[in-house]
C-alpha positions in Angstrom: -111.1 17.6 -21.8 -109.6 14.2 -22.4 -111.1 11.4 -20.2 -109.0 9.8 -17.5 -107.2 6.7 -18.5 -108.2 5.1 -15.2 -111.2 6.0 -13.1 -112.8 4.5 -10.0 -116.2 5.9 -9.0 -117.4 5.2 -5.5 -115.8 1.7 -5.5 -116.5 -0.6 -2.6 -115.0 -4.1 -2.3 -116.4 -6.4 0.4 -115.0 -9.8 1.3 -117.1 -12.2 3.4 -115.3 -14.2 6.1 -117.8 -16.4 7.9 -120.4 -14.0 9.2 -118.1 -11.0 8.9 -118.1 -8.5 6.1 -114.7 -7.0 5.5 -114.5 -3.7 3.6 -111.2 -3.9 1.7 -112.2 -0.7 -0.1 -114.9 1.6 1.1 -116.4 4.1 -1.4 -113.0 4.9 -3.1 -113.0 7.4 -6.0 -109.8 8.2 -8.0 -109.0 9.6 -11.4 -105.7 8.9 -13.2 -104.8 10.8 -16.3 -102.7 9.6 -19.2 -99.0 10.3 -18.4 -99.5 10.4 -14.6 -97.0 8.7 -12.2 -99.1 7.7 -9.2 -97.9 6.3 -5.9 -100.5 4.4 -3.8 -99.3 4.3 -0.2 -100.6 2.9 3.1 -99.8 0.4 5.8 -100.4 -3.4 5.5 -104.2 -4.0 5.2 -105.0 -0.5 4.1 -106.4 -1.7 0.8 -103.4 -0.9 -1.5 -103.3 -4.4 -3.2 -107.1 -4.5 -3.6 -107.1 -1.1 -5.3 -104.3 -2.2 -7.6 -106.3 -5.4 -8.4 -109.2 -3.1 -9.4 -107.1 -1.0 -11.6 -105.5 -4.1 -13.1 -108.9 -5.7 -13.8 -107.8 -8.7 -11.7 -110.9 -8.3 -9.5 -114.4 -6.7 -9.7 -115.9 -4.2 -7.3 -118.8 -5.2 -5.0 -120.3 -1.8 -6.0 -119.2 1.3 -7.9 -117.6 1.6 -11.3 -114.1 0.9 -12.6 -113.3 2.4 -16.0 -110.2 1.8 -18.1 -109.9 4.2 -21.0 -113.6 5.0 -20.5 -114.8 1.4 -20.6 -116.5 -0.1 -17.5 -115.3 -3.5 -16.5 -118.1 -4.7 -14.2 -120.1 -6.4 -16.9 -117.2 -8.2 -18.5 -116.6 -11.9 -18.3 -113.2 -13.5 -17.9 -112.4 -13.2 -21.6 -113.4 -9.6 -21.6 -111.2 -8.8 -18.6 -108.3 -10.7 -20.2 -108.6 -8.6 -23.3 -108.6 -5.3 -21.3 -105.5 -6.4 -19.4 -103.7 -7.6 -22.5 -104.3 -4.4 -24.5 -104.0 -1.8 -21.7 -101.9 -3.0 -18.7 -98.4 -4.3 -17.9 -97.7 -5.8 -14.5 -94.5 -5.7 -12.4 -94.4 -7.7 -9.2 -92.3 -7.7 -6.0 -91.4 -11.3 -6.5 -90.6 -10.7 -10.2 -92.7 -13.8 -11.3 -90.2 -14.8 -14.0 -90.4 -18.4 -15.5 -87.3 -20.1 -14.1 -87.0 -22.6 -17.0 -86.8 -19.8 -19.6 -84.0 -17.5 -20.5 -84.3 -13.8 -19.7 -85.0 -13.0 -23.3 -87.6 -15.8 -23.6 -89.4 -14.3 -20.5 -89.6 -11.0 -22.2 -91.1 -12.7 -25.3 -93.7 -14.6 -23.4 -96.6 -12.0 -23.4 -96.3 -11.7 -27.2 -96.9 -15.4 -27.7 -100.5 -14.9 -26.4 -101.1 -12.1 -28.8 -100.1 -14.2 -31.8 -96.9 -12.2 -32.6 -94.6 -14.1 -35.0 -91.4 -15.6 -33.6 -89.2 -13.2 -35.6 -91.1 -10.1 -34.5 -91.2 -11.4 -30.9 -87.4 -11.8 -30.8 -86.8 -8.4 -32.4 -89.1 -6.6 -29.9 -87.6 -8.5 -27.0 -84.1 -7.4 -28.0 -85.3 -3.8 -28.2 -86.9 -4.0 -24.8 -83.8 -5.6 -23.3 -81.9 -2.4 -24.4 -84.7 -0.2 -23.1 -84.5 -1.8 -19.7 -80.7 -1.2 -19.7 -79.9 -4.9 -19.7 -76.5 -6.0 -21.3 -76.7 -8.4 -24.2 -74.7 -10.9 -22.1 -77.7 -11.6 -19.9 -80.1 -12.5 -22.8 -79.6 -16.3 -22.3 -79.2 -16.3 -18.6 -81.9 -18.0 -16.5 -83.6 -15.8 -13.8 -81.7 -17.6 -11.0 -78.4 -16.5 -12.7 -79.3 -12.8 -12.4 -79.3 -10.4 -9.4 -82.6 -9.1 -8.0 -82.2 -5.8 -9.8 -81.5 -7.5 -13.1 -84.5 -9.8 -12.6 -86.7 -6.8 -12.0 -85.5 -5.1 -15.1 -86.3 -8.3 -17.1 -89.8 -8.1 -15.5 -90.2 -4.5 -16.5 -89.1 -5.4 -20.1 -91.7 -8.2 -20.1 -94.4 -5.9 -18.8 -93.7 -3.6 -21.8 -93.9 -6.4 -24.4 -97.4 -5.5 -25.7 -96.9 -1.7 -25.5 -99.4 -1.2 -22.6 -100.4 2.5 -21.9 -100.6 1.6 -18.2 -97.9 0.1 -16.1 -98.8 -1.3 -12.6 -96.0 -2.1 -10.1 -96.7 -3.8 -6.8 -93.9 -3.1 -4.3 -91.4 -3.2 -7.2 -88.4 -2.4 -4.9 -89.5 -4.6 -2.0 -86.9 -7.3 -2.6 -84.1 -4.9 -3.6 -81.5 -3.0 -1.7 -81.9 0.8 -1.6 -79.4 1.6 -4.4 -80.8 -1.0 -6.8 -84.4 0.0 -5.9 -83.6 3.6 -6.7 -82.2 2.7 -10.1 -85.4 0.6 -10.9 -87.5 3.6 -9.9 -85.5 5.8 -12.2 -86.2 3.4 -15.0 -89.9 3.6 -14.3 -89.6 7.4 -14.2 -87.9 7.4 -17.7 -90.8 5.2 -19.0 -93.3 7.7 -17.6 -91.5 10.6 -19.2 -91.8 8.8 -22.5 -95.6 8.7 -22.0 -96.4 5.5 -20.1 -98.9 6.0 -17.2 -97.3 4.4 -14.1 -99.0 3.3 -10.9 -96.8 2.1 -8.0 -98.1 0.5 -4.8 -95.6 0.8 -2.0 -95.2 1.3 1.8 -91.9 3.0 1.3 -92.2 6.8 1.6 -88.9 7.3 -0.3 -90.6 6.3 -3.6 -93.0 9.2 -3.3 -90.4 11.5 -4.8 -90.7 9.8 -8.2 -94.5 10.4 -8.6 -96.6 13.5 -9.4 -99.6 12.2 -7.4 -99.8 10.3 -4.1 -103.0 8.4 -3.0 -102.9 7.4 0.7 -105.2 4.7 2.0 -106.2 3.8 5.5 -108.7 1.1 6.4 -109.9 0.8 2.8 -110.6 4.5 2.3 -108.7 7.5 0.9 -107.0 9.3 3.7 -106.6 13.1 3.1 -104.8 14.1 6.3 -103.0 12.8 9.4 -102.1 9.4 7.9 
């Protein structure tokens, strides 16, 4: 059988606050296969963001193992973690995190600069991704503050796809959007998933669950199987 694209084995994450030990995650084990669309749900403080940070190689577990494409991350230094992220993971954020001084198209090109892609290839790929994200050509030279929230999120999705990551992580991607716009953004993520991208969405909105094939519910840092 093919190995999972993401696997957490008995992962615990503890933060120390003074004399207190806070269990952000407590012995969490999950397995995500290539092509899955996973929704991670839970109330504020349930551990959703910490779990996403583990999957995204933005943080390391206190104990347990995190594997991306079968490779453990715990022994990696910052350069190693950066390499894993660059080659495997695209990020979409609630606040969009676009660079305000750059045009929409330049924002999409940005991740390719760090991989050494030539300017001509960067521009060609960015234009392809603009179309893929269903963004009209007239928005290419707009600055982020000249775009609506939904348009900015589509630019952010196009940017996340710049280096062809097999895994796309979205942290509350509809949190700053109205319901209609949020629904259209989720439909775009669903289309990308159908084309083969593994998608993991963190949300507190139960309406987004309809787009996924798997739901993971967290409560107090642990997976909740019932009555949550």
